[in-house]
N, C-alpha and C positions, 0 to 999 in steps of 0.2 A: 649451595656449594660455592665457596669463594671463587672469585674470578680467576685467580692463579691456578687453582685446581682444575677448573673447567678447561682452561687453556691446555694444561698438561694432558688431561683426558682426551681432548680433541686431537692433540698431536699423536697420542698413542693409537687412537682409532684410525687416523690417517696412515700411520706407519703400518698398522695391521692390514689395512685395505690394500696398500701397494705390495705388501708381502704376499698376500693371497693372489694378487694379479700375477706377480712374477712366478709364484709357485704353479699356478694354473698354466701359464705360458710355457714353463719348462716341461711340465708333463705332456702338454699338447705337442710340443716340438719333438720330444722323444718318441711319442706314439706315431707322429707323422713321418719320421725319417728312419725309424728303426727297421732293419731288414727290408729296405726298399732300394730299387735301382733308380737310375736317372729318370725313368718314366713314372715312378710312383708305384710300380708293380712289385709286390712282395717277392723277394729273392727266391729263386727256385733252384733245386739241384738239377743235375743233368737228367735228361730223359724223363721229364715230368709231363703229366697230362693236366692241363689247366681246366678247372671246372668253373663255369660261369652260371650263376643262378638267375633264373627268371621266375620270380615269385609274385603271386597275387594278380590283380587286374592290370592289364597292360595299357597304360595311358601315355607313356612316353618311351622314346627309344634311345636317347643319348647315353644314359648310364650303361646300358648293355652294349651299345656300339663302341663306346670308349674302352670297355673291358675287352671286347673282341680285338680291338686294335693293339692294346697293350700285350695281350697274349700272342698276337701275330708277330709283334716286333721282338718278343723275348726269344733269345737264342736257345734257352734251355727248354722251352716248351716244344714238344714234338707233336701234340695233338690237343684238340679242344673238345670238351664235352659241355653241351648246354643242358643244365639240370633244370627241367621245366616243371613247375608246379603252379599252373595258372588256368583259370577257367576261360581265359580269353580277354578281350578288351577292344580298344579302338582299332579301326581298320588301318589307318595310316601308319602308326608306330609298328604294328605287326608286319606290315609290308616293308618298312624301312629296315627292320632287323633281318627279315627274310633276305633282302637284297644283299646286305653286308655279309651274311653267312655264306651265301652262294659265291660272292666275290672272293672272300678269303679262302674258301675251300678250293677254288679253281685258279687261284693266282699261281702261275707257274714259277715266278721268280721268288716270291716271299709268302707263299701260301701255307696253310696248315690244314690238315684233315679235320673236319668238324663232325662230331656225332651228337646225338641227343639221347638223354635219359629222362624218361617220363616218371614223375613222382606220383602223388595222389591223384592229380587231375591235370590233363594237358589237352584242353578242348578248345575248339574254335580258334581264336588267335594263337593260343598255345600250340595247337597242332599245326597251324599255318607255319609257324616258325620251325617246328620240328621237321616238317616236310622238306625244308631246305637243306638238311644235313644228309650226309652220305649214308648213314645208317641210324635207324631209330630203335632204341632199346626201351622196353616197357615192362613194368611189373604186370603180373597176370591180372591183378585186380585194378589196375589204373583205369580211370575214366577218361576216355579220349574220343576223338572224332568231332562231332558237332560241326560238320562242315556246312555252314550256312551263314546267313546275315540277318540281323534283326534290328528293327527300330520300333520304339514304343512312344505313343503320344497319350497324354492325359487330357480328358475333356471334363472340365469342372463348370461348364456353362450352367447346368441345372442347379448346382450348388450356389453359384453367384446369383442366379435368379431368385432362389429361395431366400438368400441373405439380402436381397434387394441391393446388390452391388452392381454398378454399371462399369463395364470396361470399355475404354475408348482407345482405338488403335489407329494411328496415322501412318500411312505407308506410301511408298512410291515403288511400284512393281506389283504385278498381279499376285504373285505367290510369296511376297515378302513376309507375310504373317502366317505362312504355312506352319502348322503345328502349334499354334498358340493355344494354350489351355482354356482360354476364354470362349472358344467356339469349337464345334466339331469340324473335322476335315470334310471336304466335299468329295464326291465320287471322282471328279476330275483330278483333284489333288492326290487321292489314293492311287490312281493309276500312274501318276507321275512318280510317286515314291516307289511303287512296286517295280516300275521300269528301272529305276536307279538301283534298287536292291538286287534285281536280277543281273544287272551288269556287274556289280561287285561280287556277287555269288559266282559268276562265270570266271572272274579274275581269280578267285580263291581256288576253284577247281583246276583251272589251267596251271596255276602255280604248283599245285600238288602233282599234277601230271608231268610237269617239267622235270621233276626229279624221280618220280615213282611210276611212270607210265608202264614200264615193263614188269613192275611188281604187283600192281593192282589186279586182283582176281575178280573178273566180272565187269559190269558196267559201273564206272565211277559215279555216275549220277544216281544209281541205286544206293550208294553209300554216302551221298552228299545231300541228304534231305534234312540235315540238322540232328540226326539221331546220335545218341551216345553209345559207345561200345566199351566193353571191358578190354583190357590189354590183350587177353587171349583171343577174343573175338576179332579184334583189330588185326592181330597177326594172321588169323585164318583168312582174312579178306585182303591182306597185303598192305594195310595201312601202317603196320608196324613190322619190323624185320625180325627181332629176336626178343624172347622173354628173359629178362635179366634185370637185377637191381643195379644201382650205380656202381658199386665196387666190383661186382661180377662183370659189368660192362667194361670197367677199366681194365680188368685182367684180360678180357677178350681182345680189346683194342691193343693192349700191350703186345699180345701174341701176334695179332694181325700185322702190326707195324714192325715186328721183329726186334722189339726193345727188350733188353736183358733185365733180369731181376723182377722183383715185385712192382706192381704199378704204383707210382707216386702221384696221387691225386692231390692237387693244391687248389683250394678255392680262392679265386681271384677277388681280392678286396682292394679297390682303388683307393689310394691314399689322397687325402685332401691336402693340397699345398697352400699355405697361407703365410704371408710375410709378416714381419714384426709389426710394421706400421698398420697393415690391414687388421691385425688382431686388436690393436688398441682403438682403431676406428670403430670396430664392431662393439667393443666395450663401451665406448663413448656414446654411440647411438642407442644402445640398449639402456644405458644409464639415463639418457635424456628422455627416452620413452617412459621409463618408470617415473621420472620426475614430473612429466607432463600429465600423468593421469592414470597410471596403472599399466601393468604388463599386458593384460588381456586385450586392451584396445589396440595395442601396437604390435602384438605378437607376430602377425603375418610379415610386417616389415623387418622385424628382427630375424626371423628365420630366413627370409629372402637374402638378407645381407650376409648370412653365413653360407 
């Protein structure tokens, strides 16, 4: 190809590249700001009930807490439903969401009544969060409960011996290497872990009782041994208040709060705010990563930047 043609072709490619960038930025901007208020919360009609989803394993709290605050600050939101479909997760994030739910539900100046609707499963940390709400709605077949705490350790020392692999651990602190897979835990370490788990288990039970002490039928400790219940069984024992799906729960909440008309359930989707300059910085970084050796190697950095 002649030099002049190559130059023209290069210019066309460059123009196309910038056109695609501007097109992508335009689409992103429209999606980011369409039907949103100043907080990034999708605009709601009057007397709506915000629905905040908690799906999958709970490993962080920030996204849910941010959505709770957005719903709390929205004047058109009259109540909040936590739609929980989770088998549980880490203790810390579950406790943080629990605390925010109780705070918002009890805020006399700017509070909102918070309810929970249990989907396919709301166990362990999922039920922990649900217990913070003023009323729990569950499907009859929802798997719930599992009030307990668990830690698991893997011992591959025999496998390492078989493979003639030696593991060397340097430590400062008697228990610093507790749980290392290269050796079994000692009886002393086992007692130490069990004591900690018992303490967290007690926290779990006390937090359930903080909101449901008058509703639990029988001894809470008989219900808090890690067993799973159906929604119907959970209602019979006082772990759940009413059997109803999400939309039926919305209708009942609407009636309870004296809101007129059909319930308007709006799923809260937090908008991402990104500036023009941040957008191009992200593009530049991703392009550099591609140039330096392939997307796969640098993918975590790229996602973090977004």
